[in-house]
C-alpha positions as CSV (number, residue, x, y, z in Angstrom):
1,M,0.0,0.0,0.0
2,S,1.4,3.4,-0.9
3,E,0.8,6.9,0.4
4,T,1.0,10.1,-1.6
5,F,2.2,13.3,0.1
6,T,1.8,16.8,-1.4
7,T,3.4,20.1,-0.6
8,E,1.1,23.2,-0.7
9,D,2.2,26.7,-1.7
10,P,2.1,28.7,1.6
11,S,1.7,32.1,-0.1
12,P,-1.8,33.7,0.0
13,P,-3.8,34.1,-3.2
14,A,-3.5,37.3,-5.0
15,P,-6.5,39.8,-4.8
16,G,-9.2,38.7,-7.2
17,D,-7.8,35.2,-7.4
18,R,-10.8,32.9,-7.3
19,T,-8.7,29.7,-6.8
20,T,-9.8,28.0,-3.6
21,A,-6.9,27.5,-1.2
22,T,-6.3,23.9,-0.2
23,A,-5.4,23.3,3.4
24,P,-2.3,21.2,4.0
25,P,-3.0,17.5,4.7
26,R,-3.7,16.8,8.3
27,P,-1.5,14.2,10.1
28,D,-3.1,10.7,10.1
29,P,-3.7,9.9,13.8
30,E,-3.5,6.2,12.8
31,G,-0.2,6.6,11.0
32,V,3.3,7.7,11.8
33,D,3.0,11.4,11.2
34,G,1.0,12.4,14.3
35,G,0.4,11.4,17.9
36,V,2.0,8.3,19.3
37,G,2.9,7.2,15.8
38,L,5.4,10.0,15.5
39,T,7.4,8.5,18.3
40,A,8.1,5.5,16.1
41,L,9.9,7.9,13.8
42,L,11.9,9.3,16.7
43,V,13.1,5.8,17.6
44,A,13.9,5.1,13.9
45,A,16.0,8.3,13.8
46,A,17.8,7.2,17.0
47,R,18.4,3.7,15.5
48,A,19.8,5.3,12.3
49,I,22.2,7.4,14.4
50,E,23.2,4.3,16.4
51,T,23.8,2.3,13.2
52,H,26.4,4.8,11.9
53,R,28.3,5.1,15.1
54,H,31.8,3.7,15.2
55,D,30.9,1.9,18.5
56,S,27.4,1.0,17.5
57,L,25.4,-1.2,19.9
58,A,22.8,-2.1,17.2
59,R,22.5,-1.8,13.5
60,D,19.4,-1.1,11.5
61,V,20.1,-0.2,7.9
62,H,16.4,0.4,7.2
63,A,15.9,3.0,9.9
64,E,17.1,6.1,8.1
65,H,14.8,5.3,5.1
66,F,11.8,5.5,7.4
67,V,13.0,8.9,8.6
68,R,13.5,10.2,5.0
69,A,10.1,8.8,3.8
70,A,8.0,10.8,6.3
71,P,7.6,14.6,5.7
72,A,7.2,15.2,9.4
73,C,10.9,14.3,10.0
74,S,12.7,14.6,6.7
75,G,15.1,17.1,8.3
76,W,16.0,15.1,11.3
77,P,19.6,13.8,11.6
78,V,20.5,10.2,10.9
79,R,24.2,10.4,11.9
80,I,25.7,11.9,15.0
81,E,28.0,13.9,12.8
82,Q,25.0,15.9,11.7
83,V,24.3,17.0,15.3
84,P,26.3,20.2,16.1
85,E,26.7,19.2,19.8
86,G,27.2,15.6,19.1
87,D,26.7,13.3,22.1
88,A,26.2,16.4,24.4
89,D,22.9,17.0,22.6
90,P,20.1,15.8,25.0
91,L,17.9,14.7,22.1
92,W,20.0,13.2,19.4
93,G,22.9,12.4,21.7
94,R,21.8,11.1,25.0
95,F,18.2,10.2,24.3
96,A,19.1,8.6,20.9
97,R,21.8,6.6,22.6
98,Y,19.2,5.4,25.1
99,F,17.1,4.0,22.3
100,G,20.2,2.4,20.7
101,L,21.0,0.7,24.0
102,R,17.4,-0.5,24.5
103,T,17.4,-1.9,21.0
104,R,20.6,-3.9,21.7
105,V,19.3,-5.2,25.0
106,L,16.0,-6.4,23.6
107,D,17.7,-7.9,20.5
108,D,19.8,-10.0,22.9
109,F,16.7,-11.0,24.8
110,V,14.9,-12.2,21.6
111,L,18.0,-14.0,20.4
112,G,18.5,-15.7,23.7
113,S,14.9,-17.1,23.6
114,V,15.4,-18.3,20.0
115,L,18.6,-20.1,21.1
116,E,16.5,-21.9,23.7
117,G,14.1,-23.1,20.9
118,V,11.4,-20.4,20.8
119,R,10.1,-19.9,17.3
120,Q,7.4,-17.3,17.8
121,V,8.2,-13.6,18.4
122,V,5.4,-11.1,19.1
123,L,6.1,-7.4,18.9
124,L,3.4,-5.4,20.7
125,G,3.1,-2.0,19.3
126,A,5.8,-2.9,16.7
127,G,6.1,0.5,15.1
128,L,9.0,0.6,12.7
129,D,10.7,-2.4,14.3
130,T,12.8,-4.4,11.7
131,R,13.9,-7.3,13.9
132,A,12.5,-9.7,11.3
133,F,15.0,-8.3,8.8
134,R,17.9,-7.5,11.1
135,L,18.3,-10.4,13.5
136,D,19.9,-13.8,12.7
137,L,16.6,-15.7,13.1
138,P,16.1,-19.3,11.9
139,S,13.9,-19.6,8.8
140,D,11.2,-21.5,10.8
141,C,10.8,-18.5,13.2
142,V,7.6,-16.4,12.9
143,V,7.6,-12.7,13.8
144,F,4.1,-11.2,14.5
145,E,4.1,-7.4,14.3
146,I,1.0,-5.9,16.0
147,D,0.3,-2.2,15.4
148,R,-2.3,0.0,13.8
149,A,-3.0,-0.3,10.1
150,G,-1.7,3.1,9.2
151,V,1.7,2.5,10.9
152,L,2.0,-0.9,9.2
153,A,1.1,0.5,5.8
154,F,3.8,3.2,6.0
155,K,6.3,0.6,7.1
156,Q,5.4,-1.8,4.3
157,R,5.7,0.9,1.6
158,V,9.2,1.8,2.7
159,L,10.3,-1.8,3.0
160,T,8.8,-2.6,-0.4
161,D,10.6,0.4,-2.0
162,L,13.9,-1.0,-0.5
163,S,13.1,-4.6,-1.8
164,A,13.9,-5.6,1.8
165,A,13.4,-9.4,2.5
166,P,12.8,-10.7,6.1
167,R,15.1,-13.4,7.4
168,A,12.2,-15.2,9.1
169,K,8.5,-15.4,8.3
170,R,7.0,-11.9,9.1
171,V,3.3,-11.5,9.8
172,P,1.9,-8.0,10.2
173,V,-1.2,-7.9,12.4
174,A,-3.3,-4.7,12.1
175,A,-4.9,-4.1,15.5
176,D,-5.3,-1.5,18.1
177,L,-3.9,-2.7,21.4
178,R,-6.6,-1.0,23.3
179,E,-9.1,-3.2,21.5
180,D,-9.4,-6.9,20.6
181,W,-5.9,-7.6,19.3
182,V,-6.0,-11.2,20.7
183,T,-8.4,-12.4,18.0
184,A,-6.4,-10.7,15.3
185,L,-3.2,-12.4,16.5
186,T,-4.6,-15.9,16.8
187,S,-6.4,-15.5,13.5
188,A,-3.0,-14.6,12.0
189,G,-1.6,-18.0,13.0
190,F,-0.2,-17.5,16.5
191,D,0.1,-20.9,18.2
192,T,-0.9,-20.6,21.9
193,G,0.5,-24.1,22.5
194,A,4.0,-23.3,21.6
195,P,6.5,-21.1,23.5
196,S,6.9,-17.5,22.4
197,V,8.9,-14.4,23.2
198,W,7.1,-11.0,23.5
199,L,8.4,-7.4,23.4
200,A,6.5,-4.3,24.6
201,E,9.2,-1.8,23.7
202,G,8.3,1.8,24.7
203,L,4.6,0.9,24.8
204,L,2.9,0.5,28.2
205,F,3.2,4.0,29.6
206,Y,1.1,5.2,26.6
207,L,-1.8,3.0,27.8
208,P,-4.2,3.6,30.6
209,G,-3.4,1.5,33.7
210,P,-6.4,-0.8,33.2
211,A,-5.5,-1.4,29.5
212,E,-1.9,-2.3,30.6
213,T,-3.3,-4.9,33.0
214,R,-5.6,-6.3,30.4
215,L,-2.7,-6.6,28.0
216,V,-0.4,-8.4,30.5
217,D,-3.3,-10.7,31.5
218,A,-3.8,-11.5,27.8
219,V,-0.1,-12.3,27.3
220,D,-0.2,-14.6,30.3
221,R,-3.3,-16.4,28.9
222,L,-1.8,-16.8,25.4
223,T,1.7,-18.0,26.4
224,A,2.8,-21.6,26.9
225,G,5.4,-22.6,29.4
226,G,8.9,-21.7,28.3
227,S,7.8,-18.3,27.0
228,A,9.3,-14.9,27.8
229,L,8.3,-11.2,27.9
230,A,10.3,-8.0,28.1
231,F,8.7,-4.6,28.6
232,E,9.6,-1.1,29.6
233,A,8.0,0.6,32.7
234,K,8.3,4.0,34.4
235,L,8.3,4.1,38.2
236,E,7.9,7.9,38.8
237,D,5.1,8.8,41.1
238,D,4.8,12.1,39.2
239,L,5.9,12.2,35.6
240,L,5.3,15.9,35.4
241,A,8.1,16.5,37.9
242,Y,10.4,15.9,35.0
243,R,8.6,18.2,32.5
244,D,11.6,20.6,32.4
245,S,14.2,17.9,32.1
246,A,16.6,18.3,29.2
247,I,15.3,15.3,27.3
248,Y,11.6,16.2,27.5
249,T,12.3,19.9,26.8
250,A,14.4,19.2,23.7
251,T,11.9,16.6,22.3
252,R,9.0,18.9,22.9
253,E,10.5,22.2,21.7
254,R,12.7,21.0,18.8
255,I,10.7,18.2,17.1
256,G,7.2,18.9,18.5
257,I,6.7,15.6,20.4
258,D,5.3,16.2,23.9
259,L,6.0,12.9,25.4
260,L,4.4,13.8,28.7
261,G,1.3,14.8,26.7
262,L,1.2,11.3,25.2
263,F,2.0,9.3,28.3
264,D,-1.0,8.2,30.4
265,L,-0.5,10.1,33.7
266,G,-2.8,7.9,35.7
267,P,-1.7,5.4,38.3
268,R,0.4,2.6,36.9
269,P,-0.2,-1.1,37.8
270,D,2.6,-3.3,39.1
271,S,2.8,-5.5,36.1
272,A,6.0,-7.2,37.2
273,G,4.5,-8.1,40.5
274,H,1.3,-9.3,38.8
275,L,3.4,-11.7,36.6
276,T,5.3,-12.9,39.6
277,D,2.0,-13.7,41.3
278,R,1.0,-15.7,38.2
279,G,4.2,-17.9,38.5
280,W,6.5,-16.0,36.2
281,S,10.1,-15.2,37.2
282,T,10.9,-11.5,36.8
283,A,14.0,-9.4,36.9
284,I,13.9,-5.6,36.9
285,R,16.9,-3.6,35.7
286,T,17.7,0.0,35.1
287,P,19.0,1.1,31.7
288,F,22.1,2.4,33.5
289,D,23.0,-1.2,34.5
290,F,23.4,-2.0,30.8
291,S,25.2,1.3,30.0
292,R,27.8,0.3,32.5
293,G,27.9,-3.3,31.2
294,H,28.4,-2.3,27.6
295,G,30.7,0.6,28.5
296,R,28.6,3.1,26.6
297,G,25.1,4.5,26.9
298,P,23.4,7.1,29.1
299,L,24.3,7.4,32.8
300,P,22.3,9.2,35.5
301,E,22.2,13.0,35.6
302,P,20.3,15.6,37.6
303,N,16.6,16.1,36.8
304,D,16.8,13.0,34.7
305,A,13.7,11.9,32.7
306,L,15.3,8.4,32.5
307,E,15.6,8.0,36.3
308,G,12.4,6.1,36.7
309,N,12.7,3.9,33.6
310,R,12.9,0.2,34.2
311,W,13.3,-2.8,31.9
312,V,11.5,-5.9,33.0
313,F,12.4,-9.4,31.9
314,A,10.0,-12.2,32.7
315,H,10.0,-15.9,32.0
316,K,7.1,-18.4,32.3
317,P,8.3,-21.7,33.6
318,G,8.1,-24.6,31.2
319,P,6.2,-27.8,31.8
């Protein structure tokens, strides 16, 4: 499926000109050029920057093509050399490196599960994720990518233009995670009797607390023993306390993404504890643990929007 974008002449009509002015196209709230969808492009730009680093933690050769294909971000950098302040830049330096680190950590999580024999990968809120193309997955592995139809359509157009071929079987699943995505997933061929590995990367804090609980409950119901789940959580009692942090300020003022306006600010459930009560084993880590382990990545700083971020790794015992 392709999309056509047009550029309108911003100059006003001359006096007496009877031509009807055409308003510029509005962002599609179901696509990548508005709302939460725009954050997928932010992550793609970060992955592009990470790809071109000499000390890259993760490589995604498709990422910069997503950035260049969307008018909303065609001027964003895709290399750290294009950023005047380099790594000192809070947005394209520190925040982008955070996304690069997160990509690497979750790549390793998926590959670890595959090495243990898991052959189903489920990406919840897949966005512009290209793990089906990037990772060294066996040919009998199936990657289910769940996201809204507009996001998946944009992604497919770019990948088709690149003649990109997945390394494993890739199954896009058009569904809104606030609605009945379970039926869409099982109808697409997901096998509830076989182990699976799930990622909710940068997703849950956009959902209302009850929706997060329903999603985690659904994952528990759908997964067989030997399955795994990784997700990102935020532990701050008051997210607005960090509104003036360097990361949130730069993202809001420079590229027009108000993350705190997109996050759900209501009470968050203890999803890790909920899974533990259901018999899963869980480990909770800070991103800074992995920065220190890899020798690169963000480290704590004052008024840090990343301070409350946690990465949760859960495993469901096998039979």
